[in-house]
MMTF fields as JSON, N, C-alpha, C and O atoms, coordinates in Angstrom:
{
  "mmtfVersion": "1.0.0",
  "mmtfProducer": "UNKNOWN",
  "numBonds": 419,
  "numAtoms": 420,
  "numGroups": 105,
  "numChains": 1,
  "numModels": 1,
  "chainsPerModel": [1],
  "groupsPerChain": [105],
  "chainIdList": ["A"],
  "bondAtomList": [4, 2, 8, 6, 12, 10, 16, 14, 20, 18, 24, 22, 28, 26, 32, 30, 36, 34, 40, 38, 44, 42, 48, 46, 52, 50, 56, 54, 60, 58, 64, 62, 68, 66, 72, 70, 76, 74, 80, 78, 84, 82, 88, 86, 92, 90, 96, 94, 100, 98, 104, 102, 108, 106, 112, 110, 116, 114, 120, 118, 124, 122, 128, 126, 132, 130, 136, 134, 140, 138, 144, 142, 148, 146, 152, 150, 156, 154, 160, 158, 164, 162, 168, 166, 172, 170, 176, 174, 180, 178, 184, 182, 188, 186, 192, 190, 196, 194, 200, 198, 204, 202, 208, 206, 212, 210, 216, 214, 220, 218, 224, 222, 228, 226, 232, 230, 236, 234, 240, 238, 244, 242, 248, 246, 252, 250, 256, 254, 260, 258, 264, 262, 268, 266, 272, 270, 276, 274, 280, 278, 284, 282, 288, 286, 292, 290, 296, 294, 300, 298, 304, 302, 308, 306, 312, 310, 316, 314, 320, 318, 324, 322, 328, 326, 332, 330, 336, 334, 340, 338, 344, 342, 348, 346, 352, 350, 356, 354, 360, 358, 364, 362, 368, 366, 372, 370, 376, 374, 380, 378, 384, 382, 388, 386, 392, 390, 396, 394, 400, 398, 404, 402, 408, 406, 412, 410, 416, 414],
  "bondOrderList": [1, 1, 1, 1, 1, 1, 1, 1, 1, 1, 1, 1, 1, 1, 1, 1, 1, 1, 1, 1, 1, 1, 1, 1, 1, 1, 1, 1, 1, 1, 1, 1, 1, 1, 1, 1, 1, 1, 1, 1, 1, 1, 1, 1, 1, 1, 1, 1, 1, 1, 1, 1, 1, 1, 1, 1, 1, 1, 1, 1, 1, 1, 1, 1, 1, 1, 1, 1, 1, 1, 1, 1, 1, 1, 1, 1, 1, 1, 1, 1, 1, 1, 1, 1, 1, 1, 1, 1, 1, 1, 1, 1, 1, 1, 1, 1, 1, 1, 1, 1, 1, 1, 1, 1],
  "groupList": [{"groupName": "UNK", "atomNameList": ["N", "CA", "C", "O"], "elementList": ["N", "C", "C", "O"], "formalChargeList": [0, 0, 0, 0], "bondAtomList": [1, 0, 2, 1, 3, 2], "bondOrderList": [1, 1, 2], "singleLetterCode": "X", "chemCompType": "L-PEPTIDE LINKING"}],
  "groupTypeList": [0, 0, 0, 0, 0, 0, 0, 0, 0, 0, 0, 0, 0, 0, 0, 0, 0, 0, 0, 0, 0, 0, 0, 0, 0, 0, 0, 0, 0, 0, 0, 0, 0, 0, 0, 0, 0, 0, 0, 0, 0, 0, 0, 0, 0, 0, 0, 0, 0, 0, 0, 0, 0, 0, 0, 0, 0, 0, 0, 0, 0, 0, 0, 0, 0, 0, 0, 0, 0, 0, 0, 0, 0, 0, 0, 0, 0, 0, 0, 0, 0, 0, 0, 0, 0, 0, 0, 0, 0, 0, 0, 0, 0, 0, 0, 0, 0, 0, 0, 0, 0, 0, 0, 0, 0],
  "groupIdList": [1, 2, 3, 4, 5, 6, 7, 8, 9, 10, 11, 12, 13, 14, 15, 16, 17, 18, 19, 20, 21, 22, 23, 24, 25, 26, 27, 28, 29, 30, 31, 32, 33, 34, 35, 36, 37, 38, 39, 40, 41, 42, 43, 44, 45, 46, 47, 48, 49, 50, 51, 52, 53, 54, 55, 56, 57, 58, 59, 60, 61, 62, 63, 64, 65, 66, 67, 68, 69, 70, 71, 72, 73, 74, 75, 76, 77, 78, 79, 80, 81, 82, 83, 84, 85, 86, 87, 88, 89, 90, 91, 92, 93, 94, 95, 96, 97, 98, 99, 100, 101, 102, 103, 104, 105],
  "secStructList": [7, 7, 7, 7, 7, 7, 7, 7, 7, 7, 7, 7, 7, 7, 7, 7, 3, 3, 3, 3, 3, 3, 3, 3, 3, 1, 7, 7, 1, 2, 2, 2, 2, 2, 2, 2, 2, 2, 2, 2, 2, 2, 2, 2, 2, 2, 2, 2, 6, 7, 6, 6, 3, 3, 3, 3, 3, 3, 3, 3, 3, 3, 1, 7, 7, 1, 1, 7, 1, 6, 6, 7, 2, 2, 2, 2, 2, 2, 2, 2, 2, 2, 2, 6, 6, 7, 7, 1, 3, 3, 3, 3, 1, 7, 2, 2, 2, 2, 7, 1, 1, 6, 6, 6, 7],
  "xCoordList": [60.49, 60.877, 61.989, 61.967, 62.97, 64.096, 63.667, 62.81, 64.276, 64.023, 65.225, 66.371, 64.961, 66.038, 66.003, 64.983, 67.149, 67.272, 68.213, 69.369, 67.717, 68.55, 69.287, 68.684, 70.597, 71.435, 71.765, 72.318, 71.421, 71.703, 73.218, 73.949, 73.659, 75.081, 75.518, 74.727, 76.762, 77.337, 77.57, 78.274, 76.998, 77.161, 77.852, 77.262, 79.079, 79.867, 79.823, 80.404, 79.136, 79.067, 80.32, 80.338, 81.346, 82.587, 82.497, 82.295, 82.646, 82.57, 83.869, 84.964, 83.726, 84.889, 85.324, 84.543, 86.535, 87.051, 87.605, 88.358, 87.229, 87.772, 89.059, 89.048, 90.164, 91.485, 92.202, 92.241, 92.762, 93.573, 95.0, 95.237, 95.934, 97.33, 97.771, 97.304, 98.673, 99.224, 100.734, 101.372, 101.296, 102.741, 103.171, 102.411, 104.395, 104.942, 106.448, 107.073, 107.026, 108.469, 108.684, 107.91, 109.737, 109.91, 110.685, 110.667, 111.357, 112.063, 111.668, 111.096, 111.986, 111.642, 112.87, 112.879, 113.919, 115.077, 114.76, 113.795, 115.567, 115.292, 115.142, 114.219, 116.034, 115.949, 114.64, 114.028, 114.215, 112.971, 111.775, 110.85, 111.783, 110.668, 110.602, 109.513, 111.759, 111.776, 111.215, 110.491, 111.548, 111.012, 109.494, 108.79, 108.995, 107.552, 106.887, 105.856, 107.466, 106.916, 106.962, 106.015, 108.054, 108.165, 107.117, 106.53, 106.88, 105.856, 104.482, 103.721, 104.175, 102.863, 102.681, 101.618, 103.704, 103.63, 103.492, 102.733, 104.228, 104.159, 102.741, 102.227, 102.106, 100.764, 99.728, 98.809, 99.86, 98.939, 99.042, 98.029, 100.255, 100.488, 99.992, 99.298, 100.348, 99.992, 98.473, 97.963, 97.765, 96.314, 95.66, 94.668, 96.196, 95.601, 95.707, 94.961, 96.624, 96.788, 95.86, 95.94, 95.005, 94.039, 92.65, 92.122, 92.056, 90.788, 89.633, 88.709, 89.659, 88.57, 88.822, 88.011, 89.931, 90.295, 90.053, 90.315, 89.554, 89.359, 90.141, 89.943, 91.022, 91.813, 90.898, 90.272, 90.832, 90.034, 90.871, 90.432, 92.065, 92.941, 94.284, 94.379, 95.316, 96.625, 96.835, 96.898, 96.94, 97.137, 98.631, 99.289, 99.164, 100.586, 100.899, 100.318, 101.827, 102.372, 103.851, 104.548, 104.323, 105.737, 106.441, 105.917, 107.638, 108.449, 107.902, 108.125, 107.183, 106.552, 106.936, 106.865, 107.34, 107.707, 106.483, 105.354, 106.723, 105.648, 105.354, 104.594, 105.958, 105.77, 104.483, 103.971, 103.941, 102.716, 101.689, 102.027, 100.455, 99.347, 98.915, 98.368, 99.153, 98.572, 98.893, 98.026, 100.086, 100.482, 100.345, 100.733, 99.804, 99.749, 98.35, 97.52, 98.112, 96.774, 96.271, 95.088, 97.151, 96.706, 96.274, 95.274, 97.017, 96.63, 95.307, 94.457, 95.123, 93.853, 92.702, 91.61, 92.942, 91.909, 91.592, 90.426, 92.631, 92.443, 91.614, 90.673, 91.952, 91.218, 89.762, 88.863, 89.53, 88.17, 87.385, 86.213, 88.033, 87.369, 87.052, 86.033, 87.92, 87.639, 86.431, 85.546, 86.401, 85.267, 83.948, 82.889, 84.027, 82.833, 82.556, 81.749, 83.222, 82.988, 83.265, 82.568, 84.283, 84.68, 85.842, 86.152, 86.472, 87.649, 87.389, 86.931, 87.693, 87.548, 88.875, 88.909, 89.968, 91.274, 92.346, 92.261, 93.359, 94.508, 95.755, 95.968, 96.577, 97.886, 98.946, 98.787, 100.016, 101.134, 102.397, 102.333, 103.53, 104.812, 105.041, 105.453, 104.777, 104.945, 104.092, 103.632, 103.889, 103.083, 103.712, 102.999, 105.022, 105.697, 105.328, 105.508, 104.818, 104.349, 103.105, 102.906, 102.263, 101.066, 101.426, 100.924, 102.286, 102.651, 103.883, 104.072, 104.711, 105.823, 105.483, 106.262, 104.323, 103.855, 102.789, 101.745, 103.038, 102.114, 100.739, 99.741, 100.665, 99.37, 98.543, 97.364, 99.145, 98.441, 98.06, 96.967, 98.964, 98.732, 97.567, 97.221],
  "yCoordList": [76.189, 75.99, 76.977, 78.124, 76.528, 77.363, 78.364, 78.091, 79.498, 80.524, 80.587, 80.638, 80.583, 80.683, 82.086, 82.562, 82.712, 84.047, 83.973, 83.574, 84.355, 84.345, 85.668, 86.739, 85.574, 86.761, 86.924, 86.026, 88.068, 88.327, 88.369, 89.011, 87.68, 87.682, 89.035, 89.803, 89.287, 90.524, 90.351, 89.429, 91.209, 91.134, 92.401, 93.481, 92.261, 93.395, 93.467, 92.626, 94.467, 94.653, 95.378, 96.602, 94.609, 95.192, 95.317, 94.336, 96.5, 96.769, 96.327, 96.579, 95.671, 95.352, 96.643, 97.256, 97.046, 98.234, 97.858, 96.894, 98.622, 98.432, 99.234, 100.465, 98.512, 99.129, 99.104, 98.085, 100.242, 100.361, 100.7, 101.331, 100.277, 100.653, 101.451, 101.221, 102.388, 103.162, 103.062, 103.293, 102.711, 102.584, 103.473, 103.709, 103.953, 104.742, 104.636, 104.661, 104.52, 104.658, 105.729, 105.841, 106.514, 107.684, 107.413, 108.242, 106.291, 105.953, 104.546, 103.788, 104.214, 102.878, 101.983, 101.071, 102.254, 101.356, 100.057, 99.994, 99.047, 97.708, 97.687, 97.058, 98.366, 98.365, 98.975, 98.471, 100.054, 100.704, 99.797, 99.717, 99.117, 98.237, 97.049, 96.585, 96.552, 95.5, 96.042, 95.34, 97.295, 97.919, 98.038, 97.822, 98.377, 98.483, 97.129, 97.05, 96.072, 94.735, 94.355, 93.762, 94.691, 94.412, 95.176, 94.635, 96.436, 97.233, 96.583, 96.459, 96.173, 95.572, 94.286, 94.065, 93.439, 92.201, 92.497, 91.834, 93.493, 93.869, 94.279, 93.837, 95.111, 95.577, 94.463, 94.429, 93.559, 92.418, 91.618, 91.245, 91.359, 90.619, 91.405, 90.862, 92.672, 93.527, 93.611, 93.444, 93.862, 93.996, 92.672, 92.651, 91.573, 90.263, 89.874, 89.009, 90.499, 90.185, 90.986, 90.862, 91.782, 92.546, 91.972, 92.109, 91.334, 90.641, 91.546, 91.072, 92.822, 93.729, 94.403, 95.213, 94.075, 94.734, 93.823, 92.621, 94.415, 93.716, 94.5, 95.706, 93.821, 94.495, 94.943, 94.125, 96.243, 96.79, 96.776, 96.276, 97.324, 97.381, 97.942, 98.709, 97.556, 98.177, 99.05, 98.556, 100.319, 101.292, 101.596, 101.702, 101.736, 102.055, 102.819, 102.581, 103.735, 104.485, 104.148, 104.185, 103.82, 103.493, 104.458, 104.828, 104.855, 105.746, 107.153, 107.847, 107.581, 108.902, 109.675, 109.153, 110.915, 111.773, 112.079, 112.105, 112.308, 112.628, 114.114, 114.534, 114.925, 116.371, 116.876, 117.918, 116.149, 116.613, 115.501, 114.347, 115.845, 114.895, 114.557, 113.481, 115.45, 115.334, 114.027, 113.499, 113.492, 112.29, 111.003, 109.932, 111.097, 109.936, 109.336, 109.605, 108.526, 107.981, 107.097, 107.142, 106.293, 105.409, 106.223, 105.899, 107.271, 108.109, 108.809, 108.909, 109.295, 109.94, 108.945, 109.298, 107.7, 106.669, 106.395, 106.272, 106.301, 106.083, 107.205, 106.942, 108.432, 109.567, 109.562, 109.895, 109.187, 109.08, 107.998, 108.188, 106.86, 105.776, 106.203, 105.8, 107.011, 107.542, 108.476, 108.394, 109.345, 110.279, 109.535, 109.992, 108.385, 107.583, 106.546, 105.637, 106.683, 105.855, 104.371, 103.51, 104.075, 102.688, 102.269, 101.084, 103.246, 103.015, 103.643, 104.781, 102.877, 103.396, 103.831, 104.702, 103.225, 103.464, 103.285, 102.385, 104.149, 104.038, 103.801, 104.469, 102.849, 102.663, 102.941, 102.589, 103.573, 103.879, 103.982, 104.165, 103.865, 103.874, 105.185, 105.182, 106.292, 107.601, 108.606, 108.334, 109.753, 110.789, 111.217, 111.657, 111.1, 111.493, 110.578, 110.957, 109.39, 108.522, 109.116, 108.996, 109.759, 110.392, 111.684, 111.938, 112.485, 113.727, 114.341, 114.284, 114.925, 115.727, 117.206, 118.061, 117.5, 118.862, 119.128, 118.476, 120.075, 120.306, 120.78, 120.507, 121.478, 121.927, 120.722, 120.629, 119.799, 118.575, 117.735, 117.173, 117.659, 116.817, 117.338, 116.761],
  "zCoordList": [37.63, 36.277, 35.926, 36.372, 35.118, 34.704, 33.644, 32.803, 33.713, 32.704, 31.765, 32.212, 30.505, 29.516, 28.923, 28.423, 29.003, 28.434, 27.249, 27.383, 26.106, 24.911, 24.834, 24.88, 24.716, 24.59, 23.115, 22.48, 22.594, 21.184, 20.977, 21.731, 19.951, 19.629, 19.092, 18.544, 19.263, 18.757, 17.277, 16.865, 16.48, 15.038, 14.572, 14.568, 14.189, 13.755, 12.234, 11.549, 11.713, 10.267, 9.788, 9.656, 9.536, 9.068, 7.554, 6.84, 7.105, 5.678, 5.006, 5.509, 3.875, 3.057, 2.374, 1.647, 2.598, 1.94, 0.571, 0.435, -0.423, -1.768, -1.834, -1.838, -1.886, -1.76, -3.103, -3.792, -3.449, -4.653, -4.252, -3.222, -5.07, -4.867, -6.082, -7.197, -5.849, -6.954, -6.925, -5.897, -8.075, -8.236, -9.402, -10.341, -9.316, -10.42, -10.403, -9.343, -11.58, -11.743, -12.798, -13.748, -12.627, -13.479, -14.761, -15.671, -14.854, -16.092, -16.5, -15.717, -17.746, -18.211, -18.372, -19.2, -17.562, -17.631, -16.875, -16.113, -17.091, -16.58, -15.062, -14.544, -14.342, -12.881, -12.389, -11.447, -13.027, -12.632, -12.925, -12.116, -14.068, -14.398, -13.447, -13.11, -13.011, -11.989, -10.682, -9.977, -10.355, -9.154, -9.247, -8.26, -10.422, -10.616, -10.387, -9.72, -10.93, -10.72, -9.241, -8.723, -8.561, -7.124, -6.329, -5.392, -6.698, -6.01, -6.181, -5.222, -7.408, -7.677, -6.878, -6.297, -6.842, -6.067, -4.575, -3.868, -4.111, -2.694, -2.315, -1.287, -3.123, -2.795, -2.857, -2.038, -3.809, -3.845, -2.559, -1.967, -2.135, -0.894, 0.318, 1.176, 0.381, 1.51, 1.678, 2.786, 0.614, 0.674, 1.028, 1.756, 0.529, 0.814, 2.285, 2.747, 3.032, 4.453, 5.366, 6.588, 4.801, 5.582, 5.323, 4.219, 6.32, 6.099, 5.663, 5.002, 6.01, 5.627, 4.28, 3.83, 3.642, 2.398, 1.211, 1.259, 0.157, -1.103, -2.155, -2.308, -2.872, -3.895, -5.028, -5.703, -5.223, -6.319, -7.601, -8.637, -7.515, -8.686, -8.268, -7.31, -8.989, -8.83, -10.064, -11.19, -9.835, -10.907, -10.97, -9.935, -12.175, -12.276, -13.55, -14.609, -13.41, -14.536, -14.596, -13.583, -15.788, -15.902, -16.84, -17.89, -16.438, -17.247, -17.341, -18.333, -16.307, -16.334, -15.082, -13.969, -15.274, -14.155, -13.297, -13.788, -12.022, -11.107, -11.001, -10.129, -11.893, -11.771, -12.394, -11.986, -13.389, -14.038, -14.11, -14.372, -13.881, -13.91, -15.337, -15.58, -16.259, -17.6, -18.321, -19.018, -18.186, -18.926, -18.113, -18.581, -16.918, -16.036, -16.067, -15.199, -17.076, -17.324, -16.196, -15.859, -15.607, -14.52, -13.302, -12.661, -12.984, -11.842, -12.126, -11.24, -13.353, -13.701, -13.607, -13.161, -14.025, -13.898, -12.429, -12.055, -11.597, -10.162, -9.547, -8.798, -9.852, -9.299, -9.766, -8.995, -11.02, -11.531, -10.803, -10.477, -10.548, -9.81, -8.38, -7.819, -7.8, -6.456, -6.499, -5.648, -7.471, -7.592, -7.813, -7.383, -8.487, -8.761, -7.668, -7.862, -6.526, -5.334, -5.579, -5.042, -6.39, -6.616, -5.712, -5.594, -5.081, -4.235, -2.866, -2.767, -1.807, -0.441, 0.164, 1.034, -0.294, 0.316, -0.746, -1.582, -0.708, -1.609, -0.774, 0.238, -1.196, -0.575, -1.636, -2.804, -1.207, -2.091, -1.252, -0.037, -1.902, -1.198, -0.455, 0.705, -1.116, -0.495, -1.255, -2.364, -0.656, -1.293, -2.612, -3.514, -2.746, -3.986, -5.153, -6.31, -4.869, -5.958, -6.595, -7.804, -5.787, -6.323, -7.063, -8.158, -6.465, -7.113, -6.478, -5.264, -7.32, -6.825, -6.93, -6.509, -7.488, -7.66, -6.615, -6.615, -5.728, -4.622, -5.091, -4.424, -6.215, -6.73, -7.165, -6.824, -7.914, -8.328, -7.117, -7.056, -6.163, -4.981, -4.176, -3.145]
}
């Protein structure tokens, strides 16, 4: 008589990462605001192409310098969401988008 051996399938528990994007433009002139819209569209597209990523939110500050954290409400909200474990990963154009001040960074 034949023996049947059941081989357990490989089950990879890949966690969905909650991904946030952060955008910032330092002035509120038309070209900068178009750049902000382009950044937001880019991140939506970029995040959607990663099967393990789920877009949590795109945070953005417009017309605000990157030298001080105090007036950047979207960045403060992002950092709060990170502290509260709502975000697993942040994507941004460059570290200077988060801060130009090394102490804040």
